[in-house]
N, CA and C atoms as an extended XYZ file, in Angstrom:
522
Properties=species:S:1:pos:R:3:atomname:S:1:resname:S:1:resid:I:1 pbc="F F F"
N        -4.128       32.546       11.693 N   MET     1
C        -4.165       31.381       12.311 CA  MET     1
C        -3.719       31.594       13.713 C   MET     1
N        -4.420       31.184       14.654 N   SER     2
C        -3.976       31.359       16.150 CA  SER     2
C        -3.740       30.145       16.899 C   SER     2
N        -2.990       29.346       16.380 N   VAL     3
C        -2.583       28.041       16.979 CA  VAL     3
C        -1.150       28.185       17.350 C   VAL     3
N        -0.962       27.841       18.755 N   PHE     4
C         0.495       27.948       19.177 CA  PHE     4
C         1.041       26.562       19.661 C   PHE     4
N         2.118       26.303       19.484 N   TYR     5
C         2.683       25.020       19.794 CA  TYR     5
C         3.921       25.288       20.597 C   TYR     5
N         3.866       24.746       21.991 N   HIS     6
C         5.062       25.003       22.830 CA  HIS     6
C         5.527       23.646       23.326 C   HIS     6
N         6.806       23.405       23.221 N   ASN     7
C         7.349       22.125       23.671 CA  ASN     7
C         7.997       22.329       25.068 C   ASN     7
N         7.650       23.346       25.743 N   ASP     8
C         8.433       23.594       27.094 CA  ASP     8
C         7.595       23.369       28.251 C   ASP     8
N         6.537       22.550       28.269 N   ASP     9
C         5.780       22.147       29.665 CA  ASP     9
C         6.717       21.647       30.566 C   ASP     9
N         6.908       22.383       31.643 N   PRO    10
C         7.820       21.778       32.750 CA  PRO    10
C         7.481       20.352       33.269 C   PRO    10
N         6.031       20.074       33.369 N   LEU    11
C         5.551       18.839       33.990 CA  LEU    11
C         6.011       17.645       32.863 C   LEU    11
N         5.803       17.887       31.584 N   LEU    12
C         6.089       16.946       30.560 CA  LEU    12
C         7.566       16.814       30.567 C   LEU    12
N         8.175       18.059       30.443 N   HIS    13
C         9.608       18.028       30.212 CA  HIS    13
C        10.421       17.092       31.310 C   HIS    13
N        10.029       17.213       32.493 N   THR    14
C        10.800       16.496       33.557 CA  THR    14
C        10.547       14.965       33.391 C   THR    14
N         9.247       14.593       33.048 N   SER    15
C         8.953       13.232       32.914 CA  SER    15
C         9.602       12.579       31.810 C   SER    15
N        10.060       13.323       30.761 N   LEU    16
C        10.679       12.845       29.640 CA  LEU    16
C        12.075       12.471       29.914 C   LEU    16
N        12.716       13.158       31.008 N   PHE    17
C        14.171       12.837       31.404 CA  PHE    17
C        14.165       11.477       31.978 C   PHE    17
N        13.058       10.896       32.409 N   GLN    18
C        13.143        9.742       33.008 CA  GLN    18
C        13.149        8.578       32.026 C   GLN    18
N        13.105        8.880       30.882 N   SER    19
C        12.968        7.887       29.691 CA  SER    19
C        14.387        7.613       29.173 C   SER    19
N        14.500        6.500       28.706 N   SER    20
C        16.005        6.210       28.101 CA  SER    20
C        16.132        6.873       26.759 C   SER    20
N        15.117        7.240       26.107 N   GLN    21
C        15.126        7.931       24.782 CA  GLN    21
C        15.053        9.473       24.731 C   GLN    21
N        15.464       10.026       25.905 N   VAL    22
C        15.150       11.519       26.203 CA  VAL    22
C        15.986       12.237       24.985 C   VAL    22
N        17.232       12.079       24.890 N   PRO    23
C        17.988       12.898       23.994 CA  PRO    23
C        17.332       12.853       22.593 C   PRO    23
N        17.119       11.598       22.094 N   GLN    24
C        16.485       11.538       20.884 CA  GLN    24
C        15.157       12.135       20.599 C   GLN    24
N        14.321       11.870       21.503 N   GLN    25
C        12.985       12.310       21.601 CA  GLN    25
C        12.988       13.680       21.558 C   GLN    25
N        13.782       14.489       22.504 N   ASN    26
C        13.745       15.781       22.639 CA  ASN    26
C        14.211       16.464       21.283 C   ASN    26
N        15.230       15.823       20.725 N   THR    27
C        15.745       16.427       19.545 CA  THR    27
C        14.735       16.305       18.348 C   THR    27
N        13.979       15.090       18.392 N   MET    28
C        13.009       14.934       17.407 CA  MET    28
C        11.807       15.891       17.570 C   MET    28
N        11.509       16.037       18.855 N   ASN    29
C        10.203       17.199       19.194 CA  ASN    29
C        10.654       18.473       18.790 C   ASN    29
N        11.945       18.857       19.262 N   ASP    30
C        12.435       20.146       18.817 CA  ASP    30
C        12.381       20.418       17.291 C   ASP    30
N        12.890       19.436       16.512 N   ALA    31
C        12.866       19.458       15.120 CA  ALA    31
C        11.380       19.771       14.502 C   ALA    31
N        10.459       18.913       15.052 N   TYR    32
C         9.186       19.037       14.550 CA  TYR    32
C         8.485       20.391       15.010 C   TYR    32
N         8.865       20.773       16.256 N   ALA    33
C         8.337       22.144       16.703 CA  ALA    33
C         8.923       23.207       15.880 C   ALA    33
N        10.097       23.087       15.394 N   GLN    34
C        10.796       24.027       14.506 CA  GLN    34
C        10.148       24.084       13.151 C   GLN    34
N         9.901       22.863       12.671 N   MET    35
C         9.170       22.712       11.230 CA  MET    35
C         7.808       23.384       11.302 C   MET    35
N         7.241       23.044       12.464 N   TYR    36
C         5.744       23.785       12.539 CA  TYR    36
C         5.861       25.248       12.681 C   TYR    36
N         6.700       25.783       13.570 N   ARG    37
C         6.793       27.234       13.676 CA  ARG    37
C         7.269       27.791       12.138 C   ARG    37
N         8.030       27.158       11.422 N   GLN    38
C         8.523       27.650       10.159 CA  GLN    38
C         7.252       27.604        9.273 C   GLN    38
N         6.399       26.681        9.195 N   GLN    39
C         5.273       26.544        8.505 CA  GLN    39
C         4.235       27.580        8.888 C   GLN    39
N         4.074       27.776       10.241 N   LEU    40
C         3.193       28.913       10.511 CA  LEU    40
C         3.627       30.349       10.114 C   LEU    40
N         4.849       30.590       10.330 N   MET    41
C         5.520       31.850        9.855 CA  MET    41
C         5.456       32.012        8.414 C   MET    41
N         5.600       31.021        7.500 N   SER    42
C         5.578       31.142        6.071 CA  SER    42
C         4.237       31.451        5.730 C   SER    42
N         3.062       30.869        6.481 N   GLU    43
C         1.770       30.946        6.150 CA  GLU    43
C         1.203       32.463        6.505 C   GLU    43
N         1.809       32.892        7.598 N   MET    44
C         1.438       34.261        7.960 CA  MET    44
C         2.109       35.291        7.185 C   MET    44
N         3.228       35.062        6.586 N   GLN    45
C         3.855       35.976        5.791 CA  GLN    45
C         3.382       35.953        4.439 C   GLN    45
N         2.689       34.934        3.902 N   GLN    46
C         2.107       34.954        2.512 CA  GLN    46
C         0.874       35.844        2.579 C   GLN    46
N         0.615       36.426        1.341 N   PRO    47
C        -0.620       37.254        1.347 CA  PRO    47
C        -1.705       36.229        1.495 C   PRO    47
N        -2.919       36.745        1.901 N   THR    48
C        -4.045       35.919        2.055 CA  THR    48
C        -4.565       35.406        0.615 C   THR    48
N        -4.541       34.058        0.589 N   GLN    49
C        -4.938       33.455       -0.617 CA  GLN    49
C        -6.402       32.770       -0.430 C   GLN    49
N        -6.992       32.710       -1.604 N   LYS    50
C        -8.413       32.088       -1.458 CA  LYS    50
C        -8.235       30.655       -1.206 C   LYS    50
N        -9.035       30.121       -0.358 N   ASP    51
C        -9.155       28.615       -0.010 CA  ASP    51
C        -9.719       27.885       -1.137 C   ASP    51
N        -9.059       27.630       -2.279 N   TRP    52
C        -9.727       26.810       -3.299 CA  TRP    52
C       -10.204       25.450       -2.833 C   TRP    52
N        -9.560       24.707       -2.050 N   VAL    53
C       -10.061       23.444       -1.547 CA  VAL    53
C       -11.492       23.485       -0.905 C   VAL    53
N       -11.493       24.542       -0.040 N   SER    54
C       -12.858       24.658        0.727 CA  SER    54
C       -13.982       25.043       -0.251 C   SER    54
N       -13.573       25.961       -1.234 N   VAL    55
C       -14.587       26.355       -2.362 CA  VAL    55
C       -15.128       25.021       -2.979 C   VAL    55
N       -14.050       24.207       -3.466 N   LEU    56
C       -14.524       22.969       -4.135 CA  LEU    56
C       -15.341       22.150       -3.251 C   LEU    56
N       -14.840       21.942       -2.070 N   ASP    57
C       -15.660       21.075       -1.088 CA  ASP    57
C       -17.066       21.573       -0.939 C   ASP    57
N       -17.222       22.967       -0.693 N   ALA    58
C       -18.597       23.416       -0.537 CA  ALA    58
C       -19.409       23.192       -1.803 C   ALA    58
N       -18.759       23.416       -2.940 N   GLU    59
C       -19.560       23.258       -4.176 CA  GLU    59
C       -20.062       21.708       -4.374 C   GLU    59
N       -19.132       20.850       -3.983 N   MET    60
C       -19.423       19.412       -4.128 CA  MET    60
C       -20.541       19.007       -3.258 C   MET    60
N       -20.555       19.658       -2.000 N   LYS    61
C       -21.525       19.307       -1.030 CA  LYS    61
C       -22.952       19.786       -1.483 C   LYS    61
N       -22.991       20.922       -2.238 N   ASN    62
C       -24.189       21.480       -2.750 CA  ASN    62
C       -24.769       20.754       -4.033 C   ASN    62
N       -24.040       19.890       -4.551 N   LEU    63
C       -24.554       19.202       -5.792 CA  LEU    63
C       -25.581       18.084       -5.384 C   LEU    63
N       -26.558       18.028       -6.425 N   ASP    64
C       -27.518       17.031       -6.244 CA  ASP    64
C       -26.969       15.583       -6.779 C   ASP    64
N       -27.644       14.402       -6.572 N   SER    65
C       -27.044       13.073       -6.773 CA  SER    65
C       -26.811       12.984       -8.341 C   SER    65
N       -27.818       13.361       -9.087 N   SER    66
C       -27.670       13.255      -10.625 CA  SER    66
C       -26.487       13.970      -11.094 C   SER    66
N       -26.070       15.230      -10.672 N   THR    67
C       -25.012       15.927      -11.143 CA  THR    67
C       -23.723       15.219      -10.646 C   THR    67
N       -23.629       14.762       -9.461 N   VAL    68
C       -22.501       13.995       -8.914 CA  VAL    68
C       -22.224       12.846       -9.829 C   VAL    68
N       -23.311       12.043      -10.123 N   GLU    69
C       -23.314       10.842      -11.029 CA  GLU    69
C       -22.678       11.203      -12.298 C   GLU    69
N       -23.132       12.280      -13.017 N   ARG    70
C       -22.671       12.716      -14.191 CA  ARG    70
C       -21.149       13.140      -14.108 C   ARG    70
N       -20.791       13.845      -13.015 N   LEU    71
C       -19.392       14.182      -12.865 CA  LEU    71
C       -18.502       12.975      -12.756 C   LEU    71
N       -19.067       12.027      -12.143 N   ASN    72
C       -18.247       10.761      -11.904 CA  ASN    72
C       -18.007       10.059      -13.231 C   ASN    72
N       -18.826       10.234      -14.147 N   GLU    73
C       -18.685        9.693      -15.609 CA  GLU    73
C       -17.763       10.585      -16.393 C   GLU    73
N       -17.484       11.673      -15.923 N   ASN    74
C       -16.691       12.615      -16.834 CA  ASN    74
C       -15.129       12.238      -16.382 C   ASN    74
N       -14.458       11.843      -17.511 N   THR    75
C       -13.003       11.269      -17.241 CA  THR    75
C       -12.093       12.369      -16.888 C   THR    75
N       -12.179       13.571      -17.436 N   GLN    76
C       -11.288       14.618      -17.087 CA  GLN    76
C       -11.594       15.107      -15.649 C   GLN    76
N       -12.759       15.126      -15.140 N   PHE    77
C       -13.107       15.436      -13.817 CA  PHE    77
C       -12.581       14.478      -12.769 C   PHE    77
N       -12.686       13.112      -13.153 N   SER    78
C       -12.317       11.985      -12.354 CA  SER    78
C       -10.832       12.083      -12.210 C   SER    78
N       -10.085       12.279      -13.368 N   ALA    79
C        -8.742       12.294      -13.272 CA  ALA    79
C        -8.127       13.443      -12.492 C   ALA    79
N        -8.731       14.528      -12.572 N   LEU    80
C        -8.420       15.808      -11.718 CA  LEU    80
C        -8.623       15.551      -10.283 C   LEU    80
N        -9.863       14.978       -9.993 N   ASN    81
C       -10.072       14.707       -8.586 CA  ASN    81
C        -9.254       13.638       -7.991 C   ASN    81
N        -8.806       12.722       -8.834 N   ALA    82
C        -7.940       11.491       -8.291 CA  ALA    82
C        -6.727       12.185       -7.856 C   ALA    82
N        -6.141       13.123       -8.905 N   GLN    83
C        -4.828       13.876       -8.713 CA  GLN    83
C        -4.824       14.727       -7.433 C   GLN    83
N        -5.954       15.497       -7.155 N   LEU    84
C        -6.187       16.265       -5.912 CA  LEU    84
C        -6.170       15.338       -4.753 C   LEU    84
N        -6.924       14.227       -4.818 N   GLN    85
C        -6.928       13.428       -3.536 CA  GLN    85
C        -5.538       12.791       -3.323 C   GLN    85
N        -4.872       12.503       -4.318 N   ALA    86
C        -3.393       12.087       -4.067 CA  ALA    86
C        -2.703       13.099       -3.430 C   ALA    86
N        -2.721       14.405       -3.783 N   LEU    87
C        -1.911       15.438       -3.166 CA  LEU    87
C        -2.352       15.648       -1.753 C   LEU    87
N        -3.768       15.562       -1.557 N   ILE    88
C        -4.212       15.734       -0.166 CA  ILE    88
C        -3.652       14.564        0.785 C   ILE    88
N        -3.704       13.320        0.218 N   GLN    89
C        -3.108       12.095        1.046 CA  GLN    89
C        -1.730       12.361        1.297 C   GLN    89
N        -0.978       12.884        0.395 N   THR    90
C         0.484       13.085        0.452 CA  THR    90
C         0.851       14.103        1.606 C   THR    90
N         0.056       15.263        1.530 N   GLU    91
C         0.244       16.309        2.631 CA  GLU    91
C        -0.254       15.756        3.876 C   GLU    91
N        -1.300       14.916        4.078 N   ILE    92
C        -1.775       14.403        5.401 CA  ILE    92
C        -0.601       13.378        5.889 C   ILE    92
N         0.005       12.621        5.066 N   MET    93
C         0.921       11.730        5.469 CA  MET    93
C         2.188       12.354        5.926 C   MET    93
N         2.469       13.481        5.269 N   ASN    94
C         3.629       14.421        5.720 CA  ASN    94
C         3.403       14.913        7.108 C   ASN    94
N         2.113       15.179        7.480 N   LEU    95
C         1.939       15.907        8.669 CA  LEU    95
C         1.797       14.816        9.830 C   LEU    95
N         1.344       13.625        9.647 N   VAL    96
C         1.227       12.626       10.545 CA  VAL    96
C         2.071       11.597       10.786 C   VAL    96
N         3.030       11.285        9.720 N   LYS    97
C         3.896       10.257        9.698 CA  LYS    97
C         4.855       10.313       11.045 C   LYS    97
N         5.364       11.414       11.380 N   PHE    98
C         6.165       11.469       12.464 CA  PHE    98
C         5.543       11.054       13.761 C   PHE    98
N         4.251       11.478       13.907 N   LYS    99
C         3.579       11.063       15.043 CA  LYS    99
C         3.259        9.595       15.116 C   LYS    99
N         2.899        8.976       13.964 N   ILE   100
C         2.629        7.550       13.717 CA  ILE   100
C         3.741        6.790       14.078 C   ILE   100
N         5.137        7.210       13.501 N   ASN   101
C         6.276        6.595       13.660 CA  ASN   101
C         6.766        6.479       15.255 C   ASN   101
N         6.334        7.484       16.083 N   SER   102
C         6.620        7.308       17.460 CA  SER   102
C         5.710        6.619       18.140 C   SER   102
N         4.479        6.087       17.486 N   ASN   103
C         3.674        5.390       18.282 CA  ASN   103
C         3.934        3.845       18.024 C   ASN   103
N         4.359        3.067       19.185 N   GLN   104
C         4.821        1.684       19.141 CA  GLN   104
C         3.791        0.835       18.545 C   GLN   104
N         2.555        1.047       18.815 N   GLU   105
C         1.426        0.133       18.283 CA  GLU   105
C         1.453        0.298       16.694 C   GLU   105
N         1.494        1.455       16.192 N   ALA   106
C         1.596        1.660       14.887 CA  ALA   106
C         2.827        1.096       14.207 C   ALA   106
N         4.012        1.151       14.894 N   VAL   107
C         5.173        0.500       14.358 CA  VAL   107
C         5.200       -0.851       14.274 C   VAL   107
N         4.567       -1.542       15.420 N   ASN   108
C         4.346       -2.998       15.417 CA  ASN   108
C         3.439       -3.395       14.289 C   ASN   108
N         2.356       -2.695       14.044 N   ASN   109
C         1.400       -2.929       12.979 CA  ASN   109
C         2.137       -2.893       11.590 C   ASN   109
N         2.961       -1.946       11.408 N   VAL   110
C         3.859       -1.738       10.031 CA  VAL   110
C         4.796       -3.057        9.944 C   VAL   110
N         5.408       -3.241       11.077 N   LYS   111
C         6.312       -4.408       10.940 CA  LYS   111
C         5.579       -5.657       10.524 C   LYS   111
N         4.509       -5.903       11.232 N   GLN   112
C         3.741       -7.041       10.891 CA  GLN   112
C         3.316       -7.247        9.449 C   GLN   112
N         2.913       -5.926        8.883 N   GLN   113
C         2.454       -5.883        7.540 CA  GLN   113
C         3.623       -6.240        6.470 C   GLN   113
N         4.875       -5.640        6.920 N   LEU   114
C         5.967       -5.840        6.175 CA  LEU   114
C         6.527       -7.275        6.088 C   LEU   114
N         6.354       -7.952        7.306 N   GLU   115
C         6.529       -9.372        7.332 CA  GLU   115
C         5.664      -10.236        6.449 C   GLU   115
N         4.449       -9.834        6.536 N   ILE   116
C         3.403      -10.639        5.754 CA  ILE   116
C         3.809      -10.376        4.282 C   ILE   116
N         4.084       -9.105        3.950 N   MET   117
C         4.442       -8.800        2.573 CA  MET   117
C         5.656       -9.662        2.090 C   MET   117
N         6.581       -9.641        2.869 N   ARG   118
C         7.823      -10.437        2.469 CA  ARG   118
C         7.686      -11.833        2.395 C   ARG   118
N         6.768      -12.443        3.247 N   ASN   119
C         6.482      -13.846        3.104 CA  ASN   119
C         5.747      -14.234        1.977 C   ASN   119
N         4.815      -13.301        1.658 N   THR   120
C         3.926      -13.454        0.484 CA  THR   120
C         4.744      -13.390       -0.774 C   THR   120
N         5.608      -12.530       -0.929 N   SER   121
C         6.468      -12.280       -2.012 CA  SER   121
C         7.367      -13.379       -2.174 C   SER   121
N         7.852      -13.868       -1.159 N   GLN   122
C         8.717      -15.142       -1.165 CA  GLN   122
C         7.888      -16.369       -1.599 C   GLN   122
N         6.748      -16.518       -1.192 N   GLN   123
C         5.852      -17.545       -1.728 CA  GLN   123
C         5.665      -17.425       -3.198 C   GLN   123
N         5.348      -16.221       -3.646 N   VAL   124
C         4.948      -16.161       -5.108 CA  VAL   124
C         6.425      -16.453       -5.891 C   VAL   124
N         7.554      -15.987       -5.307 N   LYS   125
C         8.684      -16.332       -6.038 CA  LYS   125
C         9.005      -17.787       -6.057 C   LYS   125
N         8.759      -18.468       -4.863 N   ASN   126
C         8.953      -19.925       -4.842 CA  ASN   126
C         8.008      -20.750       -5.816 C   ASN   126
N         6.861      -20.194       -5.956 N   GLU   127
C         5.913      -20.870       -6.801 CA  GLU   127
C         6.200      -20.648       -8.309 C   GLU   127
N         6.750      -19.393       -8.521 N   GLU   128
C         7.257      -19.113       -9.950 CA  GLU   128
C         8.425      -20.041      -10.227 C   GLU   128
N         9.296      -20.083       -9.227 N   LYS   129
C        10.486      -20.978       -9.544 CA  LYS   129
C        10.106      -22.461       -9.724 C   LYS   129
N         9.211      -22.830       -8.916 N   GLN   130
C         8.698      -24.381       -9.026 CA  GLN   130
C         8.117      -24.513      -10.435 C   GLN   130
N         7.213      -23.608      -10.861 N   ASN   131
C         6.592      -23.686      -12.145 CA  ASN   131
C         7.740      -23.756      -13.231 C   ASN   131
N         8.658      -22.945      -13.104 N   ILE   132
C         9.718      -22.879      -14.166 CA  ILE   132
C        10.531      -24.207      -14.202 C   ILE   132
N        10.854      -24.722      -13.038 N   ASN   133
C        11.454      -26.081      -12.901 CA  ASN   133
C        10.683      -27.039      -13.521 C   ASN   133
N         9.412      -27.115      -13.172 N   GLU   134
C         8.365      -28.064      -13.720 CA  GLU   134
C         8.348      -28.056      -15.268 C   GLU   134
N         8.403      -26.781      -15.823 N   LEU   135
C         8.191      -26.665      -17.179 CA  LEU   135
C         9.492      -27.049      -17.848 C   LEU   135
N        10.661      -26.847      -17.294 N   ASN   136
C        12.059      -27.244      -17.761 CA  ASN   136
C        12.135      -28.802      -17.702 C   ASN   136
N        11.617      -29.403      -16.740 N   ASP   137
C        11.471      -30.907      -16.642 CA  ASP   137
C        10.730      -31.437      -17.640 C   ASP   137
N         9.609      -30.829      -18.058 N   TYR   138
C         8.714      -31.301      -18.940 CA  TYR   138
C         9.331      -31.285      -20.223 C   TYR   138
N         9.955      -30.015      -20.540 N   LEU   139
C        10.491      -29.857      -21.916 CA  LEU   139
C        11.720      -30.769      -22.079 C   LEU   139
N        12.454      -30.965      -21.157 N   GLN   140
C        13.626      -31.840      -21.270 CA  GLN   140
C        13.462      -33.273      -21.304 C   GLN   140
N        12.421      -33.656      -20.362 N   ASN   141
C        12.397      -35.217      -20.237 CA  ASN   141
C        10.961      -35.834      -20.720 C   ASN   141
N        10.059      -35.090      -20.904 N   TYR   142
C         8.688      -35.529      -21.197 CA  TYR   142
C         7.985      -34.820      -22.368 C   TYR   142
N         8.828      -34.170      -23.232 N   SER   143
C         8.139      -33.356      -24.180 CA  SER   143
C         7.374      -34.211      -25.309 C   SER   143
N         7.502      -35.552      -25.328 N   HIS   144
C         6.711      -36.448      -26.299 CA  HIS   144
C         5.213      -36.530      -25.736 C   HIS   144
N         5.010      -36.195      -24.446 N   LEU   145
C         3.632      -36.297      -23.866 CA  LEU   145
C         2.942      -35.063      -23.895 C   LEU   145
N         1.756      -34.998      -23.712 N   SER   146
C         0.976      -33.737      -23.542 CA  SER   146
C         1.225      -33.328      -22.004 C   SER   146
N         1.080      -31.956      -21.802 N   PHE   147
C         1.437      -31.414      -20.457 CA  PHE   147
C         0.555      -32.082      -19.481 C   PHE   147
N        -0.704      -32.283      -19.764 N   ASN   148
C        -1.814      -33.093      -18.907 CA  ASN   148
C        -1.187      -34.301      -18.531 C   ASN   148
N        -0.659      -35.133      -19.517 N   GLU   149
C        -0.142      -36.496      -19.184 CA  GLU   149
C         1.058      -36.338      -18.252 C   GLU   149
N         1.968      -35.304      -18.600 N   TYR   150
C         3.067      -35.183      -17.721 CA  TYR   150
C         2.622      -34.780      -16.255 C   TYR   150
N         1.613      -33.999      -16.094 N   LYS   151
C         1.077      -33.583      -14.807 CA  LYS   151
C         0.530      -34.839      -13.998 C   LYS   151
N        -0.174      -35.677      -14.770 N   ASN   152
C        -0.742      -36.974      -14.270 CA  ASN   152
C         0.492      -37.881      -13.766 C   ASN   152
N         1.481      -37.934      -14.646 N   ILE   153
C         2.564      -38.691      -14.232 CA  ILE   153
C         3.127      -38.267      -12.813 C   ILE   153
N         3.402      -36.920      -12.977 N   LYS   154
C         4.090      -36.469      -11.753 CA  LYS   154
C         3.300      -36.576      -10.472 C   LYS   154
N         1.957      -36.536      -10.664 N   SER   155
C         1.120      -36.585       -9.423 CA  SER   155
C         0.818      -38.146       -9.063 C   SER   155
N         1.362      -39.074       -9.866 N   GLY   156
C         1.268      -40.525       -9.567 CA  GLY   156
C        -0.038      -41.169      -10.157 C   GLY   156
N        -0.533      -40.374      -11.076 N   LYS   157
C        -1.848      -40.886      -11.764 CA  LYS   157
C        -1.409      -41.555      -13.138 C   LYS   157
N        -0.318      -42.143      -13.163 N   GLN   158
C         0.077      -42.836      -14.417 CA  GLN   158
C        -0.716      -43.868      -14.953 C   GLN   158
N        -1.243      -44.690      -14.084 N   ASN   159
C        -2.017      -45.761      -14.487 CA  ASN   159
C        -3.443      -45.268      -15.139 C   ASN   159
N        -3.919      -44.120      -14.490 N   GLU   160
C        -5.174      -43.588      -15.100 CA  GLU   160
C        -4.871      -42.854      -16.549 C   GLU   160
N        -3.618      -42.396      -16.639 N   THR   161
C        -3.344      -41.731      -17.955 CA  THR   161
C        -3.135      -42.789      -18.965 C   THR   161
N        -2.623      -44.061      -18.637 N   VAL   162
C        -2.551      -45.095      -19.641 CA  VAL   162
C        -4.000      -45.562      -20.015 C   VAL   162
N        -4.666      -45.804      -19.030 N   GLU   163
C        -6.170      -46.177      -19.388 CA  GLU   163
C        -6.866      -45.211      -20.285 C   GLU   163
N        -6.685      -43.716      -19.862 N   ASN   164
C        -7.395      -42.793      -20.694 CA  ASN   164
C        -6.811      -42.791      -22.171 C   ASN   164
N        -5.550      -43.029      -22.233 N   ASN   165
C        -4.896      -43.073      -23.636 CA  ASN   165
C        -5.525      -44.332      -24.317 C   ASN   165
N        -5.755      -45.351      -23.781 N   LYS   166
C        -6.266      -46.481      -24.438 CA  LYS   166
C        -7.768      -46.308      -24.863 C   LYS   166
N        -8.544      -45.612      -23.958 N   LYS   167
C        -9.860      -45.221      -24.370 CA  LYS   167
C        -9.902      -44.191      -25.543 C   LYS   167
N        -9.072      -43.203      -25.478 N   HIS   168
C        -9.036      -42.241      -26.509 CA  HIS   168
C        -8.551      -43.038      -27.888 C   HIS   168
N        -7.620      -43.909      -27.894 N   LYS   169
C        -7.273      -44.565      -29.106 CA  LYS   169
C        -8.467      -45.419      -29.636 C   LYS   169
N        -9.262      -46.100      -28.768 N   LYS   170
C       -10.291      -46.869      -29.328 CA  LYS   170
C       -11.391      -46.054      -29.792 C   LYS   170
N       -11.620      -44.772      -29.189 N   GLN   171
C       -12.676      -43.986      -29.680 CA  GLN   171
C       -12.223      -43.386      -31.024 C   GLN   171
N       -11.007      -42.962      -31.150 N   ASN   172
C       -10.432      -42.548      -32.523 CA  ASN   172
C       -10.480      -43.619      -33.726 C   ASN   172
N       -10.331      -44.784      -33.357 N   GLU   173
C       -10.284      -45.912      -34.330 CA  GLU   173
C       -11.766      -46.346      -34.709 C   GLU   173
N       -12.654      -45.802      -33.949 N   GLN   174
C       -14.149      -46.207      -34.299 CA  GLN   174
C       -14.563      -45.175      -35.214 C   GLN   174
């Protein structure tokens, strides 16, 4: 591999000193650069391995649609493929999350998503609590009624419930 990463560009380096986050950013960049160098060194020291992912990708690209359809029906293949896709996704996340975390737009996006998740979670909890309170009220105070009658009473439709009960009694008597 002939990719080189240098974090010592004098033009970029001097502009970073004007930032208020210079020490933290330089330390972070140096850590990322060191990790990247270590990864490159370990890859260079390892004996040449066959690129199995590329082999699989090339094979998949050469398959016709009926073979792909049959493979998708194969549960073992689907499970193995899903497992590999999860590994690939994890590796991609490990490579890019540092860059994304330093992008303010991405950080704002994540913060908004977290806020929406928290609000939605709180709404669900409140609804569950309300349902439990309603059920407790029904069991303690209105268990002699059907739950539908209880709901009608609570929603202010008590008169309709009484009329419906009279109709049901007349129909049952006939």
